[in-house]
C-alpha positions as CSV (number, residue, x, y, z in Angstrom):
1,M,2.5,38.5,-46.1
2,E,0.4,35.8,-47.8
3,Y,1.0,32.1,-47.0
4,L,0.6,29.2,-49.3
5,R,-2.1,26.7,-48.2
6,I,-0.9,23.1,-48.9
7,P,-3.3,20.3,-49.5
8,L,-3.6,17.6,-46.8
9,A,-0.9,15.1,-47.6
10,P,-1.0,11.4,-46.5
11,Q,1.8,12.1,-43.9
12,K,-0.3,14.9,-42.5
13,Q,-3.3,12.7,-42.3
14,K,-1.3,10.1,-40.3
15,L,-0.1,12.8,-37.9
16,R,-3.7,13.9,-37.3
17,E,-4.7,10.3,-36.5
18,L,-1.7,10.0,-34.1
19,S,-2.8,13.3,-32.5
20,T,-6.3,12.0,-32.0
21,R,-4.9,8.8,-30.3
22,A,-2.7,10.9,-28.0
23,E,-5.8,13.0,-26.9
24,L,-7.7,9.8,-26.1
25,I,-5.2,8.9,-23.4
26,P,-6.5,9.6,-19.9
27,R,-5.4,13.1,-18.8
28,G,-4.7,12.0,-15.2
29,S,-2.0,9.6,-16.2
30,V,0.1,11.3,-18.9
31,Y,0.9,14.6,-20.5
32,V,-1.2,15.2,-23.6
33,A,0.4,16.8,-26.7
34,K,-2.0,18.6,-29.1
35,M,-0.9,19.5,-32.6
36,C,-2.2,22.2,-34.9
37,L,-1.6,21.0,-38.4
38,S,-3.5,23.5,-40.5
39,N,-2.4,26.7,-42.3
40,L,1.3,25.7,-42.2
41,P,3.5,28.5,-43.6
42,A,5.3,27.8,-46.8
43,S,8.9,26.9,-46.1
44,S,11.6,24.9,-47.6
45,T,11.9,23.0,-44.3
46,I,8.3,21.9,-44.1
47,G,9.3,18.3,-44.7
48,N,11.6,18.4,-41.7
49,V,8.9,20.0,-39.6
50,M,6.5,17.2,-40.5
51,K,9.0,14.5,-39.7
52,T,9.8,16.1,-36.3
53,R,6.1,16.3,-35.4
54,M,5.6,12.7,-36.5
55,L,8.4,11.6,-34.2
56,V,7.0,13.7,-31.3
57,A,3.6,12.2,-31.8
58,L,4.9,8.6,-31.9
59,L,7.0,9.3,-28.7
60,V,4.0,10.6,-26.9
61,V,1.9,7.6,-27.8
62,A,4.8,5.2,-26.9
63,I,5.2,6.7,-23.4
64,A,1.5,7.3,-22.7
65,L,0.1,3.9,-23.4
66,P,2.0,1.9,-20.7
67,W,1.1,4.5,-18.2
68,A,-2.5,4.4,-19.2
69,A,-2.6,0.6,-18.9
70,A,-0.9,0.7,-15.5
71,A,-3.4,3.4,-14.2
72,K,-6.3,1.3,-15.4
73,E,-5.0,-1.8,-13.6
74,K,-4.2,0.1,-10.4
75,N,-7.5,2.0,-10.3
76,P,-10.2,-0.2,-11.7
77,T,-13.7,1.2,-12.0
78,G,-16.3,-0.6,-10.0
79,P,-16.0,-4.0,-8.2
80,R,-14.1,-6.7,-10.1
81,P,-15.7,-10.1,-10.6
82,V,-14.2,-12.7,-8.2
83,I,-13.3,-15.9,-10.0
84,G,-12.0,-17.7,-7.0
85,W,-10.3,-17.5,-3.6
86,L,-6.7,-18.2,-2.5
87,N,-5.9,-19.1,1.1
88,L,-2.3,-18.7,2.3
89,Q,-2.7,-21.4,5.0
90,S,0.7,-23.0,4.4
91,G,2.8,-19.8,4.8
92,S,3.6,-16.3,3.6
93,R,4.0,-15.5,-0.1
94,N,5.3,-12.6,-2.3
95,L,2.9,-10.2,-4.0
96,M,4.2,-8.3,-7.1
97,V,2.6,-4.9,-7.6
98,S,3.3,-2.1,-10.0
99,G,5.1,0.9,-8.5
100,S,4.6,4.5,-9.5
101,D,7.6,4.2,-11.9
102,L,6.2,1.1,-13.5
103,Q,8.8,-1.0,-11.7
104,K,7.6,-4.2,-10.0
105,V,7.6,-4.0,-6.2
106,K,7.6,-7.1,-4.0
107,R,5.6,-7.2,-0.8
108,K,5.2,-10.2,1.6
109,L,1.7,-11.5,2.3
110,T,1.3,-13.0,5.7
111,Q,0.2,-16.5,6.6
112,G,-3.6,-17.1,6.9
113,L,-4.7,-14.5,4.4
114,L,-7.8,-15.2,2.2
115,L,-7.5,-13.3,-1.1
116,P,-10.0,-12.7,-3.8
117,V,-8.7,-13.9,-7.2
118,F,-9.7,-11.8,-10.3
119,K,-7.8,-13.5,-13.1
120,T,-5.1,-16.1,-13.7
121,K,-2.4,-16.5,-16.3
122,E,0.7,-18.5,-17.1
123,S,4.2,-16.9,-17.5
124,H,7.3,-18.9,-18.3
125,G,5.8,-22.1,-16.9
126,T,4.6,-20.5,-13.7
127,E,0.9,-20.0,-12.9
128,L,0.0,-16.6,-11.5
129,A,-3.1,-15.2,-10.0
130,Q,-4.2,-11.5,-9.8
131,V,-5.4,-10.9,-6.3
132,G,-6.5,-7.9,-4.2
133,A,-4.8,-7.4,-0.8
134,F,-5.1,-4.7,1.8
135,N,-1.8,-3.1,2.8
136,L,-1.9,-2.5,6.6
137,N,1.1,-0.2,6.5
138,S,-0.2,2.2,3.8
139,G,-3.9,1.8,4.7
140,S,-4.9,1.1,1.1
141,S,-5.8,-1.9,-1.2
142,E,-3.4,-3.2,-3.8
143,L,-3.8,-5.2,-6.9
144,G,-0.9,-7.6,-7.8
145,W,0.2,-11.0,-8.9
146,V,1.2,-14.0,-6.8
147,E,2.4,-17.5,-7.7
148,I,-0.2,-20.3,-7.2
149,Q,-1.0,-23.9,-7.8
150,S,-4.2,-24.6,-9.6
151,S,-5.3,-26.9,-6.7
152,E,-5.1,-24.0,-4.3
153,L,-8.0,-22.0,-5.8
154,K,-11.4,-22.3,-4.3
155,P,-14.7,-21.6,-6.1
156,P,-16.0,-18.0,-6.2
157,D,-19.1,-18.9,-4.1
158,S,-17.0,-20.3,-1.2
159,Y,-16.8,-17.0,0.6
160,P,-18.8,-13.7,0.6
161,V,-17.6,-10.7,-1.4
162,D,-17.2,-7.3,0.3
163,S,-20.8,-6.1,-0.5
164,E,-22.3,-9.2,1.2
165,L,-20.2,-8.8,4.3
166,L,-21.0,-5.1,4.6
167,R,-24.7,-5.8,4.3
168,S,-24.5,-8.3,7.1
169,L,-22.8,-5.8,9.3
170,G,-25.6,-3.3,8.9
171,D,-25.3,0.4,9.6
172,P,-23.2,2.5,9.0
173,Y,-21.9,0.2,6.2
174,L,-25.2,0.3,4.3
175,E,-24.5,3.9,3.4
176,D,-23.0,4.3,-0.1
177,F,-20.1,6.6,1.0
178,T,-19.1,4.3,3.8
179,A,-19.3,1.1,1.7
180,E,-17.3,2.7,-1.1
181,H,-14.5,3.7,1.2
182,T,-14.3,0.5,3.3
183,D,-11.6,-2.1,2.7
184,I,-11.7,-5.7,4.1
185,S,-8.8,-8.0,4.8
186,R,-9.9,-11.6,5.3
187,F,-8.2,-14.5,7.2
188,L,-9.2,-18.1,7.9
189,V,-8.8,-19.2,11.5
190,R,-8.9,-22.9,12.4
191,Q,-10.5,-24.1,15.6
192,T,-9.8,-27.2,17.7
193,E,-13.3,-28.3,16.9
194,G,-15.8,-27.1,14.3
195,P,-15.4,-25.3,11.0
196,Q,-12.9,-22.6,10.1
197,L,-13.9,-19.1,11.1
198,L,-13.7,-16.1,8.8
199,L,-11.9,-13.2,10.5
200,C,-12.2,-9.8,8.8
201,Y,-10.3,-6.6,9.4
202,V,-12.8,-4.0,8.3
203,V,-11.3,-0.5,7.8
204,T,-12.9,2.8,6.7
205,M,-10.1,5.3,6.7
206,P,-12.0,8.5,5.9
207,L,-14.3,7.9,8.9
208,S,-11.5,6.6,11.2
209,M,-13.3,3.3,11.8
210,A,-11.6,-0.1,12.1
211,K,-12.7,-3.4,13.6
212,L,-11.9,-7.1,13.8
213,V,-15.0,-9.1,13.2
214,I,-15.6,-12.9,13.5
215,F,-17.9,-14.5,10.8
216,T,-19.2,-18.0,11.6
217,P,-20.4,-20.3,8.7
218,S,-24.0,-21.3,9.1
219,Q,-26.2,-23.0,6.4
220,G,-24.1,-21.6,3.5
221,K,-23.8,-18.1,4.9
222,F,-21.3,-16.3,7.1
223,L,-22.9,-14.6,10.1
224,P,-21.2,-11.8,12.0
225,G,-20.3,-12.4,15.6
226,A,-17.9,-10.9,18.2
227,A,-16.1,-7.7,17.1
228,L,-13.2,-5.6,18.4
229,N,-13.0,-1.9,17.7
230,I,-9.4,-0.9,16.8
231,P,-8.4,2.7,17.6
232,I,-7.6,4.7,14.4
233,S,-6.9,8.4,13.9
234,E,-4.7,10.7,11.9
235,M,-1.9,10.0,14.4
236,Q,-2.6,6.3,14.8
237,G,-3.3,4.2,11.7
238,G,-4.8,1.0,13.2
239,M,-3.1,-2.4,12.9
240,T,0.3,-2.5,11.2
241,S,0.4,-6.3,10.9
242,L,-1.9,-9.3,11.3
243,E,-1.0,-13.0,10.7
244,I,-2.4,-16.4,11.7
245,R,-0.1,-18.9,13.5
246,D,-0.6,-22.3,15.1
247,L,1.3,-21.5,18.3
248,L,-0.3,-24.1,20.7
249,G,0.3,-27.2,18.5
250,D,-3.3,-28.4,18.8
251,G,-4.4,-27.6,15.3
252,S,-6.1,-24.3,16.2
253,D,-4.8,-20.9,15.2
254,C,-3.8,-17.8,17.1
255,V,-4.2,-14.2,15.8
256,V,-1.0,-12.2,16.0
257,T,-1.2,-8.5,15.5
258,K,0.8,-5.3,16.0
259,E,-1.3,-2.3,17.2
260,P,-0.1,1.2,17.8
261,F,-1.0,3.2,20.9
262,R,-0.7,6.8,22.0
263,E,-1.2,8.1,25.5
264,Q,0.5,11.5,25.4
265,A,2.4,13.6,22.9
266,E,5.7,11.9,23.9
267,T,4.3,8.6,25.1
268,F,3.4,6.2,22.3
269,G,4.5,3.0,20.7
270,A,3.1,-0.4,19.5
271,H,2.0,-3.6,21.1
272,M,2.2,-7.1,19.8
273,L,-0.9,-9.1,20.9
274,I,-1.6,-12.8,20.6
275,R,-5.3,-13.6,20.7
276,K,-7.3,-16.8,20.3
277,L,-10.9,-17.2,19.2
278,L,-12.7,-19.3,21.8
279,A,-16.5,-19.9,21.7
280,G,-16.8,-17.1,19.2
281,Q,-15.1,-14.6,21.4
282,F,-11.6,-12.9,21.4
283,Q,-9.3,-14.0,24.2
284,T,-5.9,-12.3,24.8
285,L,-3.1,-14.7,25.5
286,W,-0.2,-12.3,25.5
287,Q,0.7,-8.7,25.1
288,A,4.0,-6.9,25.0
289,P,5.3,-3.6,23.6
290,V,7.7,-3.8,20.6
291,Q,8.0,0.0,20.6
292,F,7.6,2.2,23.7
293,R,8.7,5.9,23.9
294,N,8.0,7.5,27.2
295,L,9.6,10.9,27.2
296,S,6.6,12.8,28.5
297,Q,8.0,12.5,32.1
298,Y,11.3,11.7,33.8
299,T,12.3,10.4,37.2
300,P,14.3,12.8,39.5
301,K,17.2,10.4,39.3
302,M,17.9,7.9,36.6
303,Q,17.8,4.3,37.8
304,I,18.0,0.9,36.1
305,L,15.5,-1.5,37.5
306,Q,16.0,-5.3,38.0
307,P,15.1,-7.5,36.3
308,P,15.8,-5.4,33.2
309,E,12.4,-6.0,31.5
310,K,10.9,-3.8,34.2
311,N,12.5,-0.8,32.5
312,I,10.3,-1.2,29.4
313,G,8.0,1.8,29.3
314,A,9.5,3.5,32.4
315,P,9.6,7.3,32.5
316,G,12.5,8.7,30.5
317,T,13.1,5.6,28.4
318,V,12.8,4.5,24.7
319,T,12.2,0.8,24.1
320,T,12.7,-1.0,20.8
321,G,12.3,-4.7,20.4
322,E,11.1,-7.5,18.2
323,V,9.3,-10.8,18.7
324,T,10.2,-14.1,17.2
325,F,8.7,-17.6,17.8
326,R,10.7,-20.7,18.7
327,A,9.7,-24.3,19.0
328,S,8.6,-25.3,22.5
329,G,7.0,-28.7,23.0
330,K,4.3,-29.2,20.4
331,G,3.9,-25.5,19.8
332,Q,5.8,-22.3,19.7
333,E,6.6,-19.6,22.3
334,P,7.2,-15.9,21.8
335,V,10.8,-14.6,22.4
336,W,11.2,-10.8,23.0
337,K,14.5,-9.3,22.1
338,G,15.5,-5.6,22.2
339,K,16.9,-2.8,24.3
340,V,15.8,0.0,26.6
341,E,17.6,3.4,26.3
342,F,17.7,5.9,29.2
343,F,17.4,9.7,28.8
344,V,17.7,12.7,31.1
345,I,16.4,16.2,30.7
346,G,18.7,18.4,28.5
347,R,20.4,15.5,26.7
348,D,19.4,14.4,23.2
349,K,21.3,11.2,23.3
350,A,20.7,8.2,25.6
351,V,23.0,8.2,28.7
352,D,22.7,4.4,29.2
353,S,21.0,1.3,27.9
354,V,20.2,-2.3,28.7
355,S,19.7,-5.3,26.3
356,I,16.9,-7.8,27.0
357,E,16.1,-11.2,25.7
358,K,13.3,-13.2,27.3
359,A,11.2,-16.2,26.3
360,C,7.6,-16.3,27.4
361,P,6.5,-20.0,27.6
362,W,2.9,-21.3,27.5
363,N,1.6,-22.1,31.0
364,G,-1.6,-23.9,29.9
365,Q,-3.8,-20.8,30.0
366,E,-1.7,-18.0,28.5
367,F,1.9,-17.1,27.6
368,A,4.0,-15.9,30.5
369,P,4.0,-12.0,30.6
370,L,7.1,-10.1,29.5
371,R,7.0,-7.8,32.5
Protein backbone atom coordinates (compact mmCIF):
# COMPACT_ATOMS: atom_id res chain seq x y z
CA MET A 1 0.00 0.00 0.00
CA GLU A 2 1.36 3.44 -0.90
CA TYR A 3 1.04 6.33 1.55
CA LEU A 4 0.63 9.97 0.70
CA ARG A 5 3.47 12.22 1.97
CA ILE A 6 2.09 15.47 3.32
CA PRO A 7 4.19 18.67 3.25
CA LEU A 8 5.32 20.02 6.62
CA ALA A 9 2.49 22.22 7.91
CA PRO A 10 2.93 25.10 10.37
CA GLN A 11 1.28 23.02 13.14
CA LYS A 12 3.71 20.22 12.49
CA GLN A 13 6.64 22.62 12.69
CA LYS A 14 5.43 23.79 16.11
CA LEU A 15 5.15 20.21 17.28
CA ARG A 16 8.71 19.53 16.20
CA GLU A 17 9.88 22.60 18.17
CA LEU A 18 7.98 21.40 21.25
CA SER A 19 9.52 17.95 20.85
CA THR A 20 12.98 19.53 20.76
CA ARG A 21 12.21 21.47 23.97
CA ALA A 22 11.06 18.29 25.68
CA GLU A 23 14.28 16.47 24.72
CA LEU A 24 16.38 19.30 26.19
CA ILE A 25 14.97 18.67 29.67
CA PRO A 26 17.43 16.76 31.96
CA ARG A 27 16.74 13.03 31.71
CA GLY A 28 17.40 12.43 35.41
CA SER A 29 14.45 14.53 36.48
CA VAL A 30 11.59 13.83 34.05
CA TYR A 31 10.27 11.35 31.55
CA VAL A 32 11.13 12.45 28.00
CA ALA A 33 8.63 11.95 25.23
CA LYS A 34 9.99 11.67 21.69
CA MET A 35 7.79 12.17 18.64
CA CYS A 36 8.20 10.85 15.12
CA LEU A 37 6.41 13.29 12.84
CA SER A 38 7.52 12.17 9.37
CA ASN A 39 5.82 9.86 6.90
CA LEU A 40 2.40 10.08 8.49
CA PRO A 41 -0.13 7.80 6.77
CA ALA A 42 -2.98 9.46 4.94
CA SER A 43 -6.07 9.46 7.06
CA SER A 44 -9.20 11.43 7.46
CA THR A 45 -8.33 11.74 11.17
CA ILE A 46 -4.88 13.21 10.70
CA GLY A 47 -6.05 16.55 12.10
CA ASN A 48 -7.15 14.86 15.33
CA VAL A 49 -3.83 13.00 15.56
CA MET A 50 -1.92 16.26 15.21
CA LYS A 51 -4.02 17.95 17.89
CA THR A 52 -3.55 15.03 20.26
CA ARG A 53 0.20 15.05 19.78
CA MET A 54 0.33 18.79 20.33
CA LEU A 55 -1.57 18.43 23.61
CA VAL A 56 0.75 15.61 24.74
CA ALA A 57 3.83 17.69 23.93
CA LEU A 58 2.49 20.71 25.80
CA LEU A 59 1.65 18.51 28.79
CA VAL A 60 5.16 17.03 28.86
CA VAL A 61 6.75 20.47 28.79
CA ALA A 62 4.38 21.84 31.46
CA ILE A 63 5.16 18.96 33.83
CA ALA A 64 8.87 18.76 33.08
CA LEU A 65 9.97 22.36 33.48
CA PRO A 66 9.11 22.74 37.21
CA TRP A 67 10.85 19.43 37.97
CA ALA A 68 13.92 20.51 36.04
CA ALA A 69 14.02 23.82 37.92
CA ALA A 70 13.65 22.09 41.27
CA ALA A 71 16.40 19.60 40.40
CA LYS A 72 18.70 22.43 39.39
CA GLU A 73 18.11 24.24 42.72
CA LYS A 74 18.49 21.09 44.80
CA ASN A 75 21.63 19.82 43.07
CA PRO A 76 23.70 22.81 41.99
CA THR A 77 26.85 22.21 39.98
CA GLY A 78 29.98 23.47 41.68
CA PRO A 79 30.25 25.73 44.74
CA ARG A 80 27.79 28.61 44.92
CA PRO A 81 29.17 32.10 45.52
CA VAL A 82 28.52 33.27 49.07
CA ILE A 83 27.09 36.80 49.24
CA GLY A 84 26.87 36.98 53.03
CA TRP A 85 26.45 35.14 56.34
CA LEU A 86 23.49 34.72 58.68
CA ASN A 87 23.99 33.92 62.38
CA LEU A 88 21.03 32.56 64.35
CA GLN A 89 22.29 33.94 67.65
CA SER A 90 18.87 35.09 68.90
CA GLY A 91 17.11 31.74 68.52
CA SER A 92 15.96 28.99 66.17
CA ARG A 93 14.30 29.67 62.82
CA ASN A 94 12.35 27.76 60.18
CA LEU A 95 13.98 26.66 56.93
CA MET A 96 11.73 26.02 53.91
CA VAL A 97 13.07 23.39 51.51
CA SER A 98 11.54 21.74 48.44
CA GLY A 99 10.47 18.13 48.97
CA SER A 100 10.55 15.35 46.39
CA ASP A 101 6.94 16.15 45.44
CA LEU A 102 7.69 19.87 44.99
CA GLN A 103 5.87 20.63 48.24
CA LYS A 104 7.58 22.95 50.70
CA VAL A 105 8.92 21.21 53.81
CA LYS A 106 9.61 23.14 57.00
CA ARG A 107 12.61 22.26 59.18
CA LYS A 108 13.77 24.00 62.35
CA LEU A 109 17.28 25.44 62.38
CA THR A 110 18.91 25.43 65.82
CA GLN A 111 20.22 28.41 67.71
CA GLY A 112 23.81 29.44 67.09
CA LEU A 113 24.06 28.29 63.47
CA LEU A 114 26.16 30.32 61.04
CA LEU A 115 24.73 29.90 57.53
CA PRO A 116 26.15 30.88 54.12
CA VAL A 117 23.74 33.09 52.15
CA PHE A 118 23.62 32.62 48.36
CA LYS A 119 20.87 35.03 47.34
CA THR A 120 18.07 37.18 48.76
CA LYS A 121 14.60 38.13 47.58
CA GLU A 122 11.42 39.79 48.80
CA SER A 123 8.08 37.97 48.86
CA HIS A 124 4.83 39.57 50.02
CA GLY A 125 6.70 42.16 52.05
CA THR A 126 8.98 39.59 53.73
CA GLU A 127 12.70 39.45 53.01
CA LEU A 128 14.06 35.95 52.43
CA ALA A 129 17.55 34.52 52.13
CA GLN A 130 18.57 31.34 50.36
CA VAL A 131 20.96 29.47 52.67
CA GLY A 132 22.75 26.15 52.83
CA ALA A 133 22.32 24.02 55.95
CA PHE A 134 23.55 20.55 56.90
CA ASN A 135 20.78 18.23 58.12
CA LEU A 136 22.23 16.18 60.98
CA ASN A 137 19.40 13.64 60.85
CA SER A 138 19.69 12.85 57.15
CA GLY A 139 23.44 13.43 56.90
CA SER A 140 23.13 15.67 53.85
CA SER A 141 23.19 19.37 52.95
CA GLU A 142 20.00 21.22 52.08
CA LEU A 143 19.26 24.41 50.20
CA GLY A 144 16.29 26.44 51.41
CA TRP A 145 14.81 29.82 52.30
CA VAL A 146 14.64 31.53 55.67
CA GLU A 147 13.12 34.83 56.79
CA ILE A 148 15.70 37.51 57.63
CA GLN A 149 16.22 41.15 58.48
CA SER A 150 18.68 43.03 56.26
CA SER A 151 20.67 44.09 59.32
CA GLU A 152 21.35 40.41 60.18
CA LEU A 153 23.52 39.76 57.12
CA LYS A 154 27.27 39.93 57.52
CA PRO A 155 29.69 40.57 54.62
CA PRO A 156 30.90 37.54 52.63
CA ASP A 157 34.51 37.95 53.76
CA SER A 158 33.55 37.78 57.46
CA TYR A 159 34.06 33.99 57.63
CA PRO A 160 35.93 31.38 55.56
CA VAL A 161 34.11 29.25 52.99
CA ASP A 162 34.37 25.44 52.97
CA SER A 163 37.44 25.25 50.73
CA GLU A 164 39.42 27.59 53.00
CA LEU A 165 38.52 25.63 56.14
CA LEU A 166 39.43 22.31 54.54
CA ARG A 167 42.81 23.64 53.37
CA SER A 168 43.58 24.76 56.91
CA LEU A 169 42.73 21.27 58.24
CA GLY A 170 45.28 19.65 55.91
CA ASP A 171 45.24 15.94 55.02
CA PRO A 172 43.07 14.08 54.21
CA TYR A 173 40.85 17.05 53.32
CA LEU A 174 43.29 18.20 50.62
CA GLU A 175 42.33 15.22 48.45
CA ASP A 176 39.72 16.03 45.81
CA PHE A 177 37.39 13.12 46.68
CA THR A 178 37.43 13.90 50.40
CA ALA A 179 36.87 17.61 49.89
CA GLU A 180 34.03 17.01 47.42
CA HIS A 181 32.17 14.73 49.86
CA THR A 182 32.73 16.77 53.03
CA ASP A 183 29.99 18.91 54.57
CA ILE A 184 30.56 21.60 57.20
CA SER A 185 28.07 22.94 59.71
CA ARG A 186 29.20 26.18 61.40
CA PHE A 187 28.34 27.68 64.79
CA LEU A 188 29.46 30.82 66.58
CA VAL A 189 30.31 30.34 70.25
CA ARG A 190 30.69 33.28 72.62
CA GLN A 191 33.33 33.29 75.34
CA THR A 192 33.35 35.09 78.67
CA GLU A 193 36.36 37.01 77.37
CA GLY A 194 37.78 37.33 73.89
CA PRO A 195 36.29 37.02 70.41
CA GLN A 196 33.68 34.53 69.31
CA LEU A 197 34.97 31.11 68.31
CA LEU A 198 33.98 29.35 65.10
CA LEU A 199 32.87 25.80 65.89
CA CYS A 200 32.62 23.48 62.88
CA TYR A 201 31.11 20.03 62.59
CA VAL A 202 33.03 18.50 59.67
CA VAL A 203 31.46 15.36 58.19
CA THR A 204 32.66 13.07 55.39
CA MET A 205 29.97 10.39 55.16
CA PRO A 206 31.56 8.12 52.47
CA LEU A 207 34.73 7.81 54.58
CA SER A 208 32.89 7.58 57.94
CA MET A 209 34.73 10.62 59.32
CA ALA A 210 33.28 13.30 61.56
CA LYS A 211 34.82 15.77 63.98
CA LEU A 212 34.12 18.92 65.96
CA VAL A 213 36.80 21.53 65.37
CA ILE A 214 37.40 24.88 67.10
CA PHE A 215 38.62 27.70 64.83
CA THR A 216 40.08 30.77 66.55
CA PRO A 217 40.18 34.18 64.80
CA SER A 218 43.70 35.57 64.42
CA GLN A 219 44.82 38.46 62.20
CA GLY A 220 41.90 38.14 59.82
CA LYS A 221 42.09 34.36 59.58
CA PHE A 222 40.53 31.44 61.45
CA LEU A 223 43.08 28.92 62.70
CA PRO A 224 42.11 25.32 63.61
CA GLY A 225 42.61 24.27 67.22
CA ALA A 226 41.26 21.51 69.44
CA ALA A 227 39.19 18.80 67.74
CA LEU A 228 36.92 15.95 68.88
CA ASN A 229 36.49 12.85 66.71
CA ILE A 230 32.85 11.79 66.57
CA PRO A 231 32.14 8.05 66.03
CA ILE A 232 30.33 7.42 62.75
CA SER A 233 29.51 4.22 60.86
CA GLU A 234 26.74 2.54 58.88
CA MET A 235 25.01 1.69 62.17
CA GLN A 236 25.83 4.99 63.87
CA GLY A 237 25.41 8.24 61.97
CA GLY A 238 27.24 10.73 64.18
CA MET A 239 25.56 13.64 65.93
CA THR A 240 21.81 13.99 65.54
CA SER A 241 21.53 17.52 66.99
CA LEU A 242 23.79 20.42 67.94
CA GLU A 243 22.78 23.78 69.36
CA ILE A 244 24.38 26.68 71.22
CA ARG A 245 22.91 27.83 74.55
CA ASP A 246 23.87 30.32 77.25
CA LEU A 247 23.23 28.02 80.22
CA LEU A 248 25.49 29.63 82.81
CA GLY A 249 24.17 33.18 82.48
CA ASP A 250 27.64 34.70 82.18
CA GLY A 251 27.47 35.63 78.50
CA SER A 252 29.38 32.56 77.35
CA ASP A 253 27.88 29.68 75.39
CA CYS A 254 27.61 25.95 75.92
CA VAL A 255 27.53 23.37 73.13
CA VAL A 256 24.60 20.95 73.51
CA THR A 257 24.67 17.79 71.38
CA LYS A 258 22.96 14.42 70.99
CA GLU A 259 25.34 11.63 70.06
CA PRO A 260 24.44 7.98 69.36
CA PHE A 261 26.42 5.12 70.90
CA ARG A 262 26.49 1.36 70.38
CA GLU A 263 28.20 -1.15 72.65
CA GLN A 264 26.62 -4.44 71.52
CA ALA A 265 23.92 -5.60 69.10
CA GLU A 266 21.19 -4.98 71.70
CA THR A 267 22.98 -2.34 73.76
CA PHE A 268 22.75 1.09 72.15
CA GLY A 269 21.19 4.52 72.52
CA ALA A 270 22.05 8.23 72.49
CA HIS A 271 23.59 10.64 74.99
CA MET A 272 22.99 14.32 75.47
CA LEU A 273 26.23 16.15 76.24
CA ILE A 274 26.81 19.70 77.42
CA ARG A 275 30.30 21.01 76.68
CA LYS A 276 32.03 24.32 77.14
CA LEU A 277 35.02 25.73 75.26
CA LEU A 278 37.61 26.78 77.82
CA ALA A 279 41.08 28.00 76.84
CA GLY A 280 40.54 26.56 73.36
CA GLN A 281 39.66 23.09 74.68
CA PHE A 282 36.46 21.06 75.06
CA GLN A 283 35.26 20.50 78.62
CA THR A 284 32.29 18.22 79.36
CA LEU A 285 29.90 19.71 81.91
CA TRP A 286 27.15 17.07 81.79
CA GLN A 287 26.23 13.81 80.09
CA ALA A 288 23.04 11.75 80.28
CA PRO A 289 21.35 9.15 78.06
CA VAL A 290 18.13 10.14 76.34
CA GLN A 291 17.82 6.65 74.86
CA PHE A 292 19.32 3.49 76.30
CA ARG A 293 18.39 -0.03 75.24
CA ASN A 294 20.22 -2.77 77.16
CA LEU A 295 18.72 -6.11 76.16
CA SER A 296 22.02 -7.88 75.50
CA GLN A 297 21.94 -9.19 79.07
CA TYR A 298 19.45 -9.77 81.86
CA THR A 299 19.65 -10.13 85.63
CA PRO A 300 18.63 -13.51 87.14
CA LYS A 301 15.79 -11.76 88.94
CA MET A 302 14.18 -8.48 87.94
CA GLN A 303 14.69 -5.74 90.49
CA ILE A 304 13.90 -2.03 90.62
CA LEU A 305 16.72 0.01 92.11
CA GLN A 306 16.39 3.12 94.26
CA PRO A 307 16.62 5.95 93.55
CA PRO A 308 14.86 5.19 90.24
CA GLU A 309 17.46 6.92 88.02
CA LYS A 310 19.89 4.10 88.90
CA ASN A 311 17.82 1.83 86.64
CA ILE A 312 18.79 3.79 83.52
CA GLY A 313 20.89 1.48 81.36
CA ALA A 314 20.59 -1.50 83.71
CA PRO A 315 20.50 -5.01 82.16
CA GLY A 316 17.08 -5.91 80.81
CA THR A 317 15.84 -2.31 80.53
CA VAL A 318 14.82 0.17 77.82
CA THR A 319 15.09 3.86 78.72
CA THR A 320 13.48 6.74 76.84
CA GLY A 321 13.75 10.34 78.00
CA GLU A 322 14.03 13.97 77.01
CA VAL A 323 15.90 16.95 78.37
CA THR A 324 14.47 20.42 78.79
CA PHE A 325 16.06 23.52 80.32
CA ARG A 326 14.51 25.64 83.03
CA ALA A 327 15.60 28.92 84.60
CA SER A 328 17.84 28.62 87.63
CA GLY A 329 19.47 31.73 89.08
CA LYS A 330 21.12 33.66 86.24
CA GLY A 331 21.27 30.65 83.97
CA GLN A 332 19.44 27.45 83.11
CA GLU A 333 19.67 23.87 84.33
CA PRO A 334 18.87 20.60 82.49
CA VAL A 335 15.81 18.63 83.58
CA TRP A 336 15.64 14.94 82.60
CA LYS A 337 12.19 13.40 82.22
CA GLY A 338 11.35 9.90 81.00
CA LYS A 339 10.78 6.31 81.96
CA VAL A 340 12.57 2.99 82.32
CA GLU A 341 10.84 -0.21 81.18
CA PHE A 342 11.84 -3.63 82.56
CA PHE A 343 11.96 -6.80 80.43
CA VAL A 344 12.49 -10.49 81.18
CA ILE A 345 13.57 -13.32 78.88
CA GLY A 346 10.73 -14.73 76.85
CA ARG A 347 8.47 -11.68 77.12
CA ASP A 348 8.16 -9.17 74.27
CA LYS A 349 6.40 -6.55 76.37
CA ALA A 350 7.70 -4.78 79.47
CA VAL A 351 6.65 -6.33 82.76
CA ASP A 352 7.09 -3.11 84.75
CA SER A 353 8.23 0.50 84.42
CA VAL A 354 9.20 3.56 86.49
CA SER A 355 8.86 7.26 85.62
CA ILE A 356 11.64 9.68 86.42
CA GLU A 357 11.97 13.45 86.52
CA LYS A 358 15.13 15.00 87.89
CA ALA A 359 16.73 18.45 87.73
CA CYS A 360 20.52 18.68 87.55
CA PRO A 361 21.61 22.06 89.02
CA TRP A 362 24.90 23.84 88.40
CA ASN A 363 27.38 23.37 91.26
CA GLY A 364 29.97 25.89 90.13
CA GLN A 365 32.06 23.40 88.16
CA GLU A 366 29.55 21.21 86.34
CA PHE A 367 25.90 20.21 86.27
CA ALA A 368 24.95 17.58 88.83
CA PRO A 369 25.01 14.06 87.30
CA LEU A 370 21.74 12.32 86.46
CA ARG A 371 22.86 9.00 87.95
